[in-house]
C-alpha positions as CSV (number, residue, x, y, z in Angstrom):
1,M,28.8,6.5,21.1
2,K,28.9,10.0,21.8
3,C,26.8,10.6,25.3
4,V,25.9,13.9,27.0
5,E,24.6,14.5,30.2
6,G,21.4,16.2,28.9
7,L,19.7,18.5,26.5
8,K,21.5,21.7,27.8
9,A,25.0,19.7,27.2
10,L,24.5,19.7,23.3
11,D,26.4,22.3,21.2
12,K,23.9,22.3,18.3
13,K,20.3,21.6,17.9
14,L,19.2,18.1,17.0
15,D,17.4,17.0,14.0
16,M,15.6,14.2,16.0
17,L,15.5,12.8,19.3
18,I,14.4,9.2,20.1
19,V,13.1,8.8,23.6
20,A,13.1,5.3,24.9
21,V,12.7,5.7,28.6
22,A,10.2,4.6,31.2
23,A,6.5,6.1,30.6
24,S,6.7,7.8,33.8
25,A,9.7,9.9,32.9
26,V,8.3,11.0,29.8
27,Y,6.3,13.5,31.2
28,D,9.1,15.6,32.8
29,L,11.3,15.0,29.7
30,V,8.9,16.3,27.2
31,D,8.5,19.7,29.4
32,E,12.3,19.8,29.2
33,I,12.4,19.6,25.5
34,I,9.9,22.0,24.8
35,A,11.6,24.5,27.3
36,S,15.1,24.1,25.9
37,D,14.2,24.6,22.1
38,A,17.1,21.9,21.5
39,V,15.2,19.5,19.3
40,D,13.2,19.8,15.9
41,A,11.5,16.3,16.2
42,V,10.8,13.6,18.9
43,M,9.9,10.0,18.6
44,L,8.1,8.9,21.8
45,I,8.6,5.1,22.1
46,P,6.9,4.5,25.5
47,G,3.6,2.8,25.6
48,S,0.8,3.1,28.4
49,L,0.6,7.1,27.8
50,G,-3.3,7.4,27.6
51,E,-4.1,3.6,27.0
52,T,-5.0,2.9,30.9
53,K,-7.4,4.4,32.7
54,K,-4.9,5.9,35.1
55,S,-2.7,7.4,32.4
56,R,-5.5,9.2,30.4
57,E,-5.6,12.5,32.1
58,P,-1.8,13.1,32.6
59,A,-1.5,12.2,28.7
60,A,-4.3,14.5,27.7
61,A,-2.4,17.3,29.7
62,L,0.7,16.5,28.0
63,A,-0.8,16.5,24.6
64,A,-2.1,20.0,25.4
65,R,1.4,21.3,26.4
66,I,2.7,20.0,23.3
67,N,-0.1,21.6,21.3
68,A,0.3,25.1,23.1
69,A,4.1,24.9,22.4
70,H,3.0,25.1,18.7
71,G,1.7,28.3,19.1
72,N,5.1,29.9,20.1
73,A,7.6,31.5,17.9
74,G,9.1,28.8,15.5
75,G,6.2,26.2,16.5
76,G,8.0,24.2,19.1
77,P,9.3,20.6,18.7
78,I,7.0,18.1,16.6
79,F,6.3,14.5,18.5
80,L,5.7,11.2,16.7
81,G,4.0,8.8,19.0
82,A,3.6,7.9,21.8
83,N,3.5,4.1,21.8
84,C,5.7,4.3,18.4
85,L,7.8,2.0,17.0
86,G,9.4,4.7,15.1
87,V,10.4,5.1,11.5
88,V,12.2,3.1,8.9
89,S,13.6,5.5,6.1
90,H,15.2,4.2,3.3
91,P,16.1,7.6,1.5
92,G,17.4,8.8,5.0
93,T,19.3,5.5,5.8
94,Y,18.0,4.9,9.2
95,D,15.9,2.4,11.1
96,S,14.6,3.0,14.5
97,W,12.7,-0.1,14.7
98,F,15.6,-2.1,16.0
99,I,14.5,-5.3,14.6
100,P,17.5,-7.3,13.5
101,L,17.8,-8.1,10.0
102,E,17.8,-11.8,10.4
103,R,14.2,-11.3,11.7
104,L,12.9,-8.8,9.4
105,P,15.0,-8.5,6.1
106,K,14.7,-5.7,3.8
107,P,16.1,-6.3,0.6
108,Q,14.9,-3.7,-2.3
109,K,12.3,-5.5,-4.2
110,K,11.2,-2.3,-6.5
111,P,13.9,-0.6,-8.8
112,L,12.4,2.7,-7.5
113,R,11.0,2.9,-3.8
114,D,7.9,5.2,-4.5
115,A,5.4,4.0,-1.4
116,V,4.8,4.8,2.3
117,M,3.3,2.8,4.8
118,L,1.7,4.9,7.8
119,S,0.4,2.8,10.6
120,Q,-0.8,3.4,14.5
121,S,0.8,-0.2,14.9
122,G,4.3,-0.7,14.5
123,A,3.5,-4.7,14.2
124,F,1.0,-4.2,11.6
125,M,3.9,-3.1,9.2
126,I,6.5,-5.7,10.7
127,T,4.2,-8.5,9.7
128,R,3.0,-7.0,6.6
129,L,6.5,-6.5,5.3
130,S,7.6,-10.1,6.5
131,Q,4.9,-11.6,4.5
132,N,5.1,-9.6,1.5
133,P,8.6,-7.8,1.1
134,W,7.4,-6.8,-2.5
135,L,5.2,-4.0,-0.8
136,D,8.9,-2.3,-0.3
137,P,7.9,1.0,1.1
138,A,10.4,3.8,0.8
139,Y,9.5,5.1,4.2
140,M,7.6,3.4,7.1
141,L,6.2,5.5,10.1
142,A,4.3,4.3,13.1
143,L,2.0,7.3,14.5
144,G,1.0,5.1,17.8
145,N,-1.2,7.4,20.0
146,Q,-1.0,10.5,17.9
147,T,0.0,12.5,21.0
148,D,0.8,15.1,18.6
149,L,1.4,14.2,14.6
150,T,-2.0,12.5,13.3
151,H,-3.2,10.7,10.1
152,G,-4.3,14.0,8.8
153,D,-0.9,15.5,9.4
154,M,1.3,12.8,7.9
155,L,-1.1,12.2,4.9
156,S,-1.4,16.1,4.3
157,Y,2.3,15.7,3.8
158,F,2.8,13.0,1.7
159,A,0.0,14.0,-0.4
160,E,2.4,16.7,-1.8
161,L,5.8,15.0,-1.6
162,P,7.2,14.4,-5.1
163,G,8.4,10.8,-5.5
164,I,5.6,9.3,-3.4
165,E,2.9,7.6,-5.5
166,I,1.2,4.8,-3.4
167,L,0.4,5.2,0.5
168,G,-0.8,2.3,2.7
169,I,-2.4,3.5,6.0
170,Y,-3.7,1.4,8.9
171,I,-5.9,3.4,11.0
172,E,-7.4,2.4,14.4
173,G,-8.7,5.9,15.3
174,F,-8.8,9.7,14.9
175,K,-8.3,12.6,17.0
176,D,-11.0,15.2,17.0
177,L,-11.6,16.9,13.5
178,D,-8.6,14.8,12.4
179,G,-11.1,12.6,10.4
180,L,-12.1,15.3,8.3
181,Q,-8.4,16.7,7.9
182,F,-7.5,13.0,6.7
183,A,-10.4,12.8,4.1
184,K,-9.2,16.1,2.5
185,A,-5.7,15.0,2.4
186,V,-6.9,11.7,0.5
187,R,-8.8,13.9,-2.1
188,K,-5.9,16.1,-2.5
189,A,-3.2,13.0,-2.8
190,V,-5.8,11.3,-5.4
191,L,-5.9,14.4,-7.6
192,N,-1.9,14.4,-7.3
193,G,-2.1,11.2,-8.9
194,K,-1.3,9.1,-5.9
195,Q,-3.2,6.0,-4.6
196,I,-4.4,5.5,-1.1
197,V,-5.1,2.1,0.3
198,V,-6.8,1.9,3.7
199,Y,-7.7,-0.4,6.3
200,K,-9.6,0.6,9.4
201,S,-9.6,-1.5,12.4
202,G,-12.4,-1.8,15.3
203,R,-14.9,-3.6,13.1
204,T,-16.7,-5.1,15.8
205,A,-17.5,-4.1,19.5
206,P,-14.6,-6.2,21.1
207,G,-12.2,-4.7,18.3
208,Q,-13.1,-1.3,19.2
209,G,-12.5,-2.1,22.9
210,G,-9.2,-3.4,21.8
211,V,-8.4,-0.3,19.8
212,M,-8.7,1.9,22.9
213,G,-6.5,-0.3,25.0
214,H,-3.9,-0.4,22.2
215,T,-3.4,3.5,21.0
216,A,-6.1,5.3,23.2
217,S,-8.1,6.0,20.3
218,I,-11.8,6.1,19.6
219,A,-12.6,3.7,16.9
220,G,-15.6,5.5,15.3
221,G,-18.2,4.5,13.0
222,L,-16.8,1.9,10.5
223,T,-19.5,2.7,7.6
224,L,-19.3,6.2,8.2
225,F,-15.4,6.0,7.7
226,E,-15.6,3.8,4.7
227,S,-18.4,5.8,3.0
228,V,-16.2,9.1,3.4
229,V,-12.9,8.0,2.6
230,R,-14.2,6.3,-0.6
231,H,-15.9,9.3,-1.5
232,A,-12.5,11.2,-1.1
233,G,-10.8,8.5,-3.5
234,A,-9.2,5.9,-1.4
235,I,-9.1,2.2,-2.0
236,V,-10.7,0.4,1.3
237,A,-9.6,-2.9,2.2
238,E,-11.7,-5.2,4.5
239,D,-9.2,-7.3,6.2
240,F,-5.3,-7.6,6.3
241,N,-5.1,-9.9,3.2
242,T,-7.0,-7.3,1.1
243,F,-4.7,-4.7,2.3
244,D,-1.7,-6.4,1.3
245,D,-3.4,-7.4,-2.1
246,L,-4.4,-3.9,-3.0
247,F,-1.2,-2.2,-1.8
248,Y,1.0,-4.6,-3.7
249,M,-1.4,-4.2,-6.8
250,A,-1.2,-0.3,-6.6
251,G,2.5,-0.4,-6.6
252,N,2.6,-2.6,-9.7
253,L,0.0,-0.9,-11.8
254,Q,0.4,2.6,-11.0
255,H,1.7,3.6,-14.4
256,K,-0.7,1.3,-16.5
257,K,-3.8,2.5,-18.3
258,I,-7.0,1.9,-17.0
259,G,-9.4,2.2,-19.7
260,G,-12.5,0.4,-18.2
261,G,-13.8,-2.6,-16.3
262,R,-13.5,-5.3,-19.8
263,L,-11.6,-8.2,-18.2
264,G,-9.9,-10.8,-20.5
265,A,-9.6,-14.1,-18.5
266,I,-7.0,-16.9,-19.7
267,S,-6.0,-20.2,-18.2
268,G,-5.0,-23.8,-18.9
269,A,-7.4,-24.8,-16.0
270,G,-10.9,-24.8,-16.4
271,F,-11.7,-23.9,-13.0
272,E,-9.4,-21.1,-12.9
273,A,-10.9,-19.4,-16.1
274,V,-14.3,-19.7,-14.6
275,G,-13.1,-18.6,-11.0
276,M,-11.8,-15.3,-12.6
277,A,-15.3,-14.8,-14.2
278,D,-17.2,-15.5,-10.9
279,N,-15.2,-13.0,-8.9
280,I,-15.6,-9.8,-11.4
281,E,-18.3,-8.2,-9.0
282,S,-18.3,-6.7,-5.5
283,D,-20.9,-4.6,-3.4
284,T,-20.1,-1.5,-5.3
285,F,-18.7,-2.3,-8.8
286,A,-18.9,-4.9,-11.5
287,M,-16.3,-5.8,-14.2
288,T,-17.5,-7.4,-17.3
289,M,-16.1,-9.9,-19.6
290,G,-14.9,-8.4,-22.5
291,E,-16.3,-9.5,-26.0
292,I,-13.3,-10.3,-28.1
293,G,-13.3,-9.4,-31.8
294,A,-12.7,-11.2,-34.9
295,D,-9.2,-10.3,-35.2
296,T,-8.3,-11.6,-31.6
297,V,-10.1,-14.8,-32.5
298,K,-8.1,-15.2,-35.6
299,A,-4.9,-14.6,-33.8
300,V,-5.4,-17.1,-31.1
301,E,-6.7,-19.7,-33.5
302,D,-3.3,-19.3,-35.2
303,I,-1.6,-19.6,-31.9
304,L,-3.5,-22.8,-31.0
305,V,-2.9,-24.2,-34.6
306,A,0.8,-23.5,-34.2
307,K,1.0,-25.4,-30.6
308,K,-1.3,-28.3,-32.2
309,L,-4.3,-27.4,-29.6
310,E,-6.7,-26.2,-32.1
311,Q,-8.9,-29.4,-31.7
312,L,-8.8,-29.1,-28.0
313,V,-9.9,-25.4,-27.2
314,E,-12.9,-23.3,-28.0
315,V,-11.8,-19.5,-28.5
316,R,-13.9,-17.4,-26.2
317,N,-13.6,-15.2,-22.9
318,P,-13.0,-16.8,-20.5
319,I,-10.9,-19.2,-22.5
320,D,-9.6,-22.5,-21.2
321,I,-6.5,-23.1,-23.2
322,N,-6.0,-26.7,-22.1
323,P,-3.2,-28.0,-19.7
324,G,-1.0,-28.9,-22.9
325,A,-0.3,-25.3,-23.4
326,D,3.2,-24.3,-23.0
327,D,4.8,-20.9,-21.5
328,E,4.7,-19.5,-25.0
329,A,1.0,-20.3,-25.7
330,H,0.0,-18.8,-22.4
331,L,1.8,-15.4,-22.9
332,Q,1.1,-15.2,-26.8
333,I,-2.6,-15.5,-26.1
334,T,-2.3,-13.0,-23.3
335,E,-0.9,-10.5,-25.6
336,A,-3.4,-11.1,-28.4
337,F,-6.1,-10.2,-25.6
338,L,-4.2,-7.2,-24.7
339,H,-4.3,-5.9,-28.4
340,D,-8.1,-6.3,-28.4
341,P,-9.8,-2.8,-28.1
342,N,-12.7,-4.6,-26.1
343,I,-10.2,-5.7,-23.2
344,D,-9.1,-3.5,-20.7
345,V,-7.1,-5.8,-18.4
346,V,-5.9,-9.5,-18.5
347,V,-5.8,-11.9,-15.7
348,V,-3.8,-15.1,-16.8
349,G,-3.6,-18.3,-15.1
350,L,0.2,-19.5,-15.5
351,D,-0.7,-23.3,-14.8
352,P,2.5,-24.1,-12.9
353,T,1.6,-27.7,-12.2
354,A,1.0,-28.3,-16.1
355,P,4.0,-30.4,-17.3
356,S,4.4,-28.2,-20.5
357,V,5.1,-25.2,-18.1
358,R,8.5,-24.1,-17.3
359,A,7.8,-23.7,-13.5
360,L,10.3,-25.7,-11.6
361,V,13.6,-24.6,-10.2
362,E,15.1,-28.0,-11.6
363,S,13.2,-30.7,-13.4
364,K,14.7,-34.2,-12.9
365,L,12.6,-35.8,-15.4
366,R,13.3,-33.1,-18.5
367,P,16.4,-31.7,-17.7
368,G,16.5,-28.1,-18.8
369,H,12.9,-27.6,-18.9
370,D,12.8,-25.1,-15.8
371,I,12.4,-21.5,-14.9
372,N,16.1,-21.0,-16.2
373,D,14.9,-21.8,-19.8
374,P,14.8,-18.7,-22.1
375,K,11.4,-19.7,-23.2
376,S,10.1,-19.8,-19.4
377,T,7.5,-17.6,-18.4
378,V,10.1,-16.2,-15.8
379,H,12.1,-14.8,-18.9
380,L,9.0,-14.2,-21.2
381,M,6.4,-12.4,-19.1
382,P,8.4,-9.5,-17.7
383,P,9.1,-7.8,-21.1
384,M,5.6,-8.4,-22.1
385,V,4.3,-6.5,-18.9
386,E,6.9,-3.8,-19.9
387,R,5.7,-3.3,-23.3
388,N,2.1,-3.1,-22.7
389,D,0.3,-0.3,-21.2
390,K,-2.7,-2.4,-20.2
391,P,-2.5,-4.3,-16.8
392,I,-1.7,-7.9,-16.6
393,I,-2.1,-10.1,-13.4
394,G,-0.4,-13.5,-13.3
395,I,-1.6,-16.3,-11.1
396,V,0.6,-18.9,-10.0
397,D,-1.7,-21.4,-8.4
398,G,0.5,-24.2,-6.8
399,G,2.4,-25.0,-3.5
400,T,5.9,-24.3,-2.2
401,L,7.4,-25.8,-5.4
402,Y,6.5,-22.8,-7.3
403,D,7.2,-20.0,-4.7
404,T,10.5,-19.3,-6.8
405,M,8.9,-18.9,-9.8
406,A,6.3,-16.4,-8.7
407,A,9.2,-14.8,-6.7
408,R,11.3,-14.4,-9.7
409,L,8.2,-12.8,-11.6
410,M,7.6,-10.3,-8.9
411,D,11.2,-9.4,-8.4
412,Q,11.1,-8.1,-12.1
413,G,7.9,-6.3,-11.8
414,A,5.2,-8.7,-12.9
415,C,2.1,-8.4,-10.6
416,I,1.5,-12.0,-9.3
417,F,-1.1,-13.8,-7.3
418,R,-1.2,-17.1,-5.9
419,N,-5.1,-17.9,-6.4
420,C,-7.3,-16.5,-9.3
421,A,-10.0,-15.6,-6.9
422,R,-7.8,-13.4,-4.6
423,G,-6.1,-11.8,-7.6
424,T,-9.4,-11.0,-9.3
425,R,-11.3,-9.6,-6.3
426,A,-8.3,-7.1,-5.6
427,L,-8.5,-6.1,-9.2
428,V,-12.3,-5.2,-8.9
429,S,-11.4,-2.7,-6.0
430,Y,-8.5,-1.2,-7.9
431,V,-10.1,-0.9,-11.2
432,E,-13.2,0.9,-9.5
433,A,-10.9,3.3,-7.7
434,R,-8.8,4.1,-10.7
435,L,-11.9,5.0,-12.9
436,Y,-13.4,7.0,-9.7
437,A,-10.2,8.9,-9.3
438,D,-10.1,9.7,-13.1
439,S,-13.7,11.0,-13.1
440,L,-12.8,13.3,-10.3
441,K,-10.1,14.8,-12.3
442,S,-12.4,15.1,-15.5
443,R,-15.0,16.9,-13.4
444,R,-12.7,20.0,-12.7
445,P,-14.0,23.0,-14.7
446,G,-11.5,24.7,-16.7
447,G,-8.8,22.3,-15.6
448,T,-9.2,23.1,-11.9
449,V,-8.9,20.3,-9.3
450,P,-12.2,19.9,-7.3
451,A,-11.5,19.9,-3.5
452,F,-13.1,18.0,-1.1
453,S,-15.6,20.1,0.6
454,S,-19.0,20.0,2.3
455,A,-20.5,20.0,-1.3
456,D,-19.2,16.4,-1.8
457,G,-18.3,15.0,1.6
458,P,-18.5,15.1,5.0
459,P,-19.6,18.4,6.9
460,Q,-16.8,21.2,7.4
461,G,-15.6,22.1,10.7
462,G,-13.0,24.4,12.5
463,A,-10.0,22.4,11.9
464,S,-7.3,22.8,14.9
465,Q,-4.8,25.4,14.4
466,R,-1.9,22.9,15.3
467,H,-2.3,21.3,11.5
468,G,-0.9,24.2,9.7
469,A,1.9,24.3,12.3
470,K,2.9,20.9,12.0
471,R,2.2,19.8,8.5
472,T,5.2,20.8,7.0
473,A,7.3,19.5,9.9
474,V,7.0,15.8,9.1
475,A,10.1,15.9,7.1
476,P,12.8,15.6,9.8
477,F,11.3,12.0,10.4
478,L,12.2,11.1,6.8
479,G,16.0,11.6,7.2
480,K,18.3,13.9,5.2
481,G,20.6,11.4,4.1
482,A,23.6,9.4,5.3
483,G,26.0,11.5,7.4
484,E,23.9,14.6,7.1
485,K,22.0,14.5,10.7
486,L,22.7,14.5,14.1
487,I,20.2,12.2,16.0
C-alpha cells in the first residue's frame, strides 16, 4: 500500500478520503482537510461525535466549520458521517464496510441493479441484506450523524439520477429544515417514476432516546412524519419486516401495470385463499376481490376438467383449487385470472407441500418429480411473469425443505413471499402508493408535474443554503469505476 505522511504530501487531489481514526483526532484533521483543499469527499467513520453529552458542543462547532467552508469558492469538501459505516458501490467497484464476504456475501440477484439503500445505521443495511439478498441495491450508503450530508441531500441527488428506480431509506431523525427538503425530494423522485420505501425509527419514548444516543438525531413526531412523506408519495413501512417486503416488492413490480385494486386469489389450500381475502384492507386503503367474468369461469372450468378436478372445485374468487392440483393447474388458472379485465393483480399460493407439486430439490418417492422437472413451477412461472404486464405474487408457504424452490424462483425475478398474509399486506400498501403516484402525475395541468409545496404539504421554510452547494457533490461517494479513482 502506498503511504504518505499527510495531506500536504499528496501529488494530486483525492476523490475520496476515508477517515478511520480516534474520535478525538477528528476535529483537528477536519480543519486540516478543509484548509488543504486536497480532498473532494470525506467519509467520517468514527462514532461518539455528538452522541454523548460531552461531545455535542464540539461536534456542533465542527459541523458549523464544515458548513461555512461550503460558502467558499469551490464549495469545500463534502463529508459523509460521522459514525458512518460508509458505502458499498457496485458500479464504483468498492466497499468501505470492510465486512468479510464470508460474513456478508453480495451475489448479484437482479439482472440490473437499480436500487439504492440509504440508512443512518450501517447495521440496519447489513442485517437487511443478510436476511434478504434479493434486495440487491446498486448503492448502499450510511449517513450516520449527518454532520454534513443529510437525508435531504442524498435523496435530492438520487431523485434525478438515471438508472435508479427504487430507494429504501432508514431514518432516525432530521437536521433542522431537512425534513422539508426530504419531503420535496420524495415528491420529485415519485414524479420521476421512482419508488421510495421509508422506515422511521423512534416510535416510542425509549426508542427516541436510543436514537439520540446512536446518531445524535432528534427523532421528531412520527405521526406528522408519516403523514407528510405519504402525502409526498413515499411508501411507509411500520416495522423492519414490512420494510424488507415493500423494498423487495417495489424492485420486482416496478415495471408492472397497476390498473386498480382488484385482486385475484388462488390456492390449493382453503385457509390460504381465505387468508389472502382477509388481508386486503389496511387503515388507509382497501383492495377488493375482483368479480371474474364468464370467459374466465369457462377457461378455469376447462382447466379443471383437463386436470380431473372439476368435481372438487367451485370456480370463484378467491378459489381453492384443491391439493390435487399440480404445477400446471396453479399457473394455468393464474394466467386465466390475469386475462380477466376485472382482475388487476393475482396472488397465487404455490402449495409446495402438496404431493402433486414439484417443489422438492429431490424426491425419493417419485424420482424426477422435483424442481428440476421442466413441468415444475420453477421452470414454468418465470416466463409467465415475464409475458404478463399485471403483477403476480407467488406464495411458497412451507419450511426449509422449500427454501430452494423459493430461492430459484426469486433468482429468476418472480415475486415470492413465504406466507399469504405477509405478501398480501405488502401488496395492499404497494398498490395504494402506486395508484397515488399515478394520480399525482395525472393532476399536472398541461403536462406539468405538480411540485411538493405549501399548497399540498408541510409549511415552506428557508432551507439552508448548504443544500445547493452539496447536492451535486454526492457523486464522488458512488465511485467512478475500477481503476479510475484515487482513494
